[in-house]
C-alpha positions as CSV (number, residue, x, y, z in Angstrom):
1,M,4.3,-2.7,26.0
2,S,0.6,-2.4,25.4
3,P,-0.9,-4.1,22.3
4,T,-2.1,-0.7,21.1
5,L,1.4,0.8,21.3
6,F,2.8,-2.2,19.5
7,Y,0.4,-1.8,16.6
8,I,1.1,1.9,16.4
9,L,4.8,1.2,16.2
10,L,4.2,-1.5,13.7
11,A,2.2,0.9,11.5
12,I,4.9,3.5,11.7
13,A,7.5,0.9,10.7
14,A,5.4,-0.2,7.7
15,G,5.1,3.5,6.8
16,F,8.8,3.8,7.0
17,C,9.1,0.9,4.5
18,L,7.1,2.6,1.7
19,P,9.4,5.4,0.7
20,T,12.4,3.1,1.4
21,Q,11.0,0.5,-0.9
22,A,10.1,3.1,-3.6
23,G,13.7,4.4,-3.6
24,I,15.2,0.9,-3.7
25,N,12.8,-0.1,-6.6
26,A,13.6,3.2,-8.5
27,Q,17.3,2.3,-8.3
28,L,16.4,-1.3,-9.5
29,N,14.6,0.4,-12.4
30,L,17.8,2.1,-13.4
31,Y,19.5,-1.3,-13.6
32,T,16.6,-3.2,-15.3
33,R,15.5,-0.2,-17.4
34,S,11.9,-1.2,-16.9
35,P,9.5,-0.2,-14.1
36,V,7.5,-3.4,-14.8
37,L,10.6,-5.6,-14.6
38,A,11.8,-3.8,-11.4
39,A,8.3,-4.4,-9.9
40,T,8.5,-8.0,-11.0
41,V,11.8,-8.5,-9.3
42,S,10.6,-6.8,-6.2
43,F,7.5,-9.0,-6.1
44,A,9.5,-12.2,-6.8
45,V,11.8,-11.4,-3.8
46,G,8.8,-10.6,-1.6
47,T,7.1,-13.8,-2.7
48,V,10.2,-15.9,-1.9
49,A,10.4,-14.3,1.5
50,L,6.7,-14.9,2.3
51,I,6.9,-18.5,1.2
52,G,9.9,-19.0,3.4
53,Y,8.0,-17.4,6.3
54,A,4.9,-19.5,5.7
55,L,7.1,-22.7,5.7
56,V,8.9,-21.8,8.9
57,A,5.7,-20.8,10.6
58,R,4.0,-23.9,9.2
59,T,1.0,-21.9,8.0
60,P,-1.7,-24.3,6.8
61,L,-3.2,-23.9,3.4
62,P,-7.0,-23.4,3.2
63,P,-8.9,-26.2,1.5
64,L,-8.7,-25.7,-2.3
65,A,-12.4,-26.7,-2.7
66,A,-13.4,-23.7,-0.7
67,A,-11.7,-21.3,-3.1
68,A,-14.5,-21.6,-5.7
69,G,-17.0,-20.3,-3.1
70,Q,-15.1,-17.1,-2.6
71,P,-15.9,-13.8,-4.4
72,W,-13.8,-13.2,-7.5
73,W,-12.4,-9.9,-6.3
74,I,-10.5,-11.4,-3.3
75,W,-7.8,-12.5,-5.7
76,S,-7.2,-9.0,-7.1
77,G,-5.1,-7.7,-4.2
78,G,-1.9,-8.7,-5.9
79,L,-2.8,-6.8,-9.0
80,L,-3.4,-3.7,-7.0
81,G,0.0,-4.2,-5.2
82,A,1.8,-4.7,-8.6
83,F,0.2,-1.5,-9.9
84,F,1.3,0.4,-6.8
85,V,4.9,-0.8,-6.9
86,A,5.3,-0.2,-10.6
87,V,3.8,3.3,-10.3
88,T,6.0,4.2,-7.4
89,V,9.1,3.2,-9.5
90,V,8.0,5.8,-12.1
91,L,6.9,8.5,-9.7
92,V,9.7,8.6,-7.0
93,P,12.3,10.1,-9.3
94,K,9.8,12.5,-10.8
95,L,8.1,13.8,-7.6
96,G,10.4,12.8,-4.8
97,A,9.5,10.6,-1.8
98,T,7.6,13.2,0.2
99,T,5.3,14.5,-2.5
100,M,4.8,11.0,-3.9
101,L,3.8,9.6,-0.6
102,G,1.7,12.6,0.3
103,L,-0.3,12.2,-2.9
104,I,-0.6,8.4,-2.3
105,L,-1.8,9.1,1.2
106,A,-4.4,11.5,-0.2
107,G,-5.6,8.8,-2.6
108,Q,-5.6,6.3,0.3
109,L,-7.7,8.6,2.4
110,L,-10.2,9.3,-0.4
111,A,-10.6,5.6,-1.1
112,S,-10.9,5.0,2.7
113,L,-13.7,7.6,3.0
114,F,-15.6,5.9,0.1
115,L,-15.1,2.4,1.4
116,D,-16.0,3.3,5.0
117,H,-19.1,5.4,3.9
118,F,-20.6,2.5,2.0
119,G,-19.2,-0.3,4.1
120,L,-17.5,-2.0,1.1
121,L,-15.1,-4.9,1.3
122,G,-16.1,-5.8,4.8
123,Y,-15.4,-2.3,6.4
124,A,-17.8,-1.1,9.0
125,V,-20.0,1.7,7.8
126,Q,-18.7,5.1,9.0
127,P,-20.4,7.9,7.1
128,I,-18.4,10.7,5.6
129,S,-18.5,13.7,7.9
130,A,-17.3,17.3,7.7
131,G,-14.4,16.5,10.0
132,R,-13.2,13.6,7.8
133,L,-13.5,15.8,4.7
134,L,-11.6,18.6,6.5
135,G,-8.8,16.1,7.4
136,V,-8.4,15.1,3.7
137,A,-8.5,18.7,2.6
138,L,-5.8,19.5,5.2
139,L,-3.7,16.7,3.9
140,A,-4.1,18.0,0.3
141,A,-3.0,21.5,1.5
142,G,0.0,19.8,3.2
143,V,0.9,18.1,-0.1
144,L,0.8,21.5,-1.9
145,L,3.1,23.0,0.8
146,I,5.5,20.1,0.5
147,R,5.6,20.3,-3.3
148,N,5.9,24.0,-3.5
149,Y,8.3,24.8,-0.6
């Protein structure tokens, strides 16, 4: 198997996980009666799994002294992840998996256009083009079709 095909399949598998995770966490929300608590439990389980993997893989920790020299915003990814998980817990029973993920994908593409255009967060500069805007517009049209039909 070529590395490119492997990465494509890995991306598809990760995409498969998002609506599955949202549905699982929505069911957890019914039990906990709190989207924040459901997201907390989800993150706690994920954290334990990642710590276990890091221990098994013997992943070395970076030097703590180097942490002070890093930009403040590199520590914010967990906050964005927590927001994402908590919001999906609320949205999945209201919108359904397809509409929710279509809208999330639209938001991801808009953010990606912006980040690429300005080369933010280490992304290579890729200016916004008519083709890219058309792609986002077609996705938005797809979300409308999914939601209304």
